[in-house]
C-alpha positions as CSV (number, residue, x, y, z in Angstrom):
1,M,149.0,80.8,90.6
2,G,151.0,82.9,93.0
3,F,151.8,85.4,90.2
4,L,148.0,85.8,89.4
5,K,147.3,86.5,93.1
6,T,150.0,89.1,93.2
7,I,148.7,90.9,90.1
8,A,145.1,90.7,91.4
9,G,146.2,92.0,94.8
10,K,148.0,94.9,93.2
11,I,145.0,95.8,91.0
12,V,142.5,95.6,93.9
13,S,144.9,97.7,96.1
14,G,145.1,100.3,93.3
15,L,141.4,100.4,92.9
16,V,140.8,100.8,96.7
17,G,143.4,103.6,96.8
18,L,141.8,105.3,93.8
19,A,138.4,105.1,95.5
20,V,139.8,106.6,98.7
21,I,141.4,109.5,96.8
22,A,138.1,110.1,94.8
23,T,136.1,110.1,98.0
24,G,138.5,112.6,99.7
25,I,138.3,114.9,96.7
26,S,134.5,114.7,96.6
27,W,134.3,115.4,100.3
28,W,136.6,118.4,100.0
29,H,134.5,119.9,97.1
30,M,131.1,119.2,98.8
31,D,129.1,122.0,100.3
32,A,128.7,122.1,104.1
33,A,124.9,121.3,104.0
34,T,125.4,118.1,102.0
35,R,128.3,117.1,104.2
36,Q,126.2,117.6,107.3
37,W,123.3,115.7,105.8
38,L,125.7,112.7,105.0
39,L,127.1,112.8,108.6
40,N,123.6,112.9,110.1
41,G,122.4,109.9,108.0
42,T,125.5,108.0,108.8
43,G,125.0,108.7,112.5
44,H,121.5,107.5,112.4
45,I,122.5,104.3,110.6
46,V,125.3,103.5,113.1
47,A,123.0,104.2,116.1
48,W,120.3,102.0,114.8
49,F,122.7,99.2,113.9
50,G,124.2,99.4,117.4
51,V,120.7,99.1,119.0
52,V,119.9,96.1,116.7
53,M,123.2,94.4,117.7
54,L,122.9,95.0,121.4
55,L,119.2,94.6,122.2
56,P,119.1,90.8,122.5
57,W,122.3,90.7,124.5
58,V,121.2,93.4,126.9
59,T,117.8,91.6,127.5
60,F,119.2,88.1,127.9
61,F,117.1,87.6,131.0
62,I,113.9,88.0,129.0
63,I,115.3,85.4,126.5
64,N,115.9,83.1,129.5
65,R,112.4,83.5,130.8
66,V,111.0,82.7,127.3
67,R,113.3,79.7,127.1
68,I,111.9,78.4,130.4
69,L,108.4,78.6,129.0
70,N,109.5,76.2,126.2
71,S,107.0,77.7,123.8
72,N,107.7,78.4,120.1
73,T,104.9,80.9,120.1
74,A,106.4,82.9,122.9
75,A,109.9,82.7,121.3
76,G,108.4,83.9,117.9
77,L,106.5,86.7,119.6
78,L,109.7,87.9,121.4
79,V,111.6,88.0,118.0
80,V,108.6,89.9,116.5
81,V,108.5,92.4,119.4
82,Y,112.3,93.0,119.1
83,T,112.1,93.5,115.3
84,A,109.0,95.8,115.6
85,A,110.7,98.0,118.2
86,E,113.8,98.3,116.0
87,S,111.8,99.1,113.0
88,L,109.9,101.8,114.9
89,L,113.3,103.2,116.0
90,L,114.4,103.3,112.4
91,L,111.3,105.1,111.4
92,W,111.7,107.6,114.2
93,L,115.3,108.3,113.3
94,N,114.1,109.1,109.7
95,G,111.4,111.5,111.0
96,W,108.5,109.1,110.6
97,S,108.7,109.3,106.8
98,L,110.2,107.3,104.0
99,P,110.2,109.7,101.0
100,G,110.9,107.4,98.1
101,A,111.5,103.9,96.8
102,T,115.1,103.8,97.9
103,A,114.1,104.7,101.5
104,W,111.4,102.0,101.5
105,T,113.9,99.5,100.2
106,F,116.5,100.3,102.8
107,F,113.8,100.2,105.5
108,A,112.6,96.7,104.3
109,V,116.1,95.4,104.1
110,G,117.0,96.8,107.5
111,T,113.9,95.3,109.0
112,L,114.6,91.9,107.4
113,F,118.2,92.1,108.7
114,A,117.0,92.9,112.2
115,G,114.5,90.1,112.2
116,V,117.0,87.5,111.0
117,Y,119.7,88.7,113.4
118,N,117.2,88.7,116.3
119,L,116.1,85.1,115.5
120,F,119.6,83.7,115.3
121,T,120.9,85.6,118.3
122,C,118.0,84.8,120.6
123,D,118.3,81.2,119.6
124,W,122.0,81.1,120.3
125,I,121.6,82.8,123.6
126,A,118.8,80.5,124.6
127,D,121.0,77.4,123.7
128,R,123.8,78.7,125.9
129,M,121.5,79.2,128.9
130,E,120.6,75.5,129.1
């Protein structure tokens, strides 16, 4: 079994190395406008992802106040407000437009991810505040 793991590890390492080399060559041959477009898109995704990750933690005091209310409606409304604000931020970062099916799919998946993350994170923070 160790022999198979060693062979599999070498194959995966070789494929990753090949992907890195191919990406580097593609980046080198890419025109400046496309390269800038990719960097801007990546920056928007990283910024949005950072806001999604930090928002519940930065507003822990709001989560505590909702916990004190002991209301599932208030807790659900808080998660919906967080998710809606993050979805609006994502739309704003994309210039208020989603030009195609791929953009709509990424928007839907991103909103779903934000909602689930907000639900679990707010619940975890509220449990720790008791």
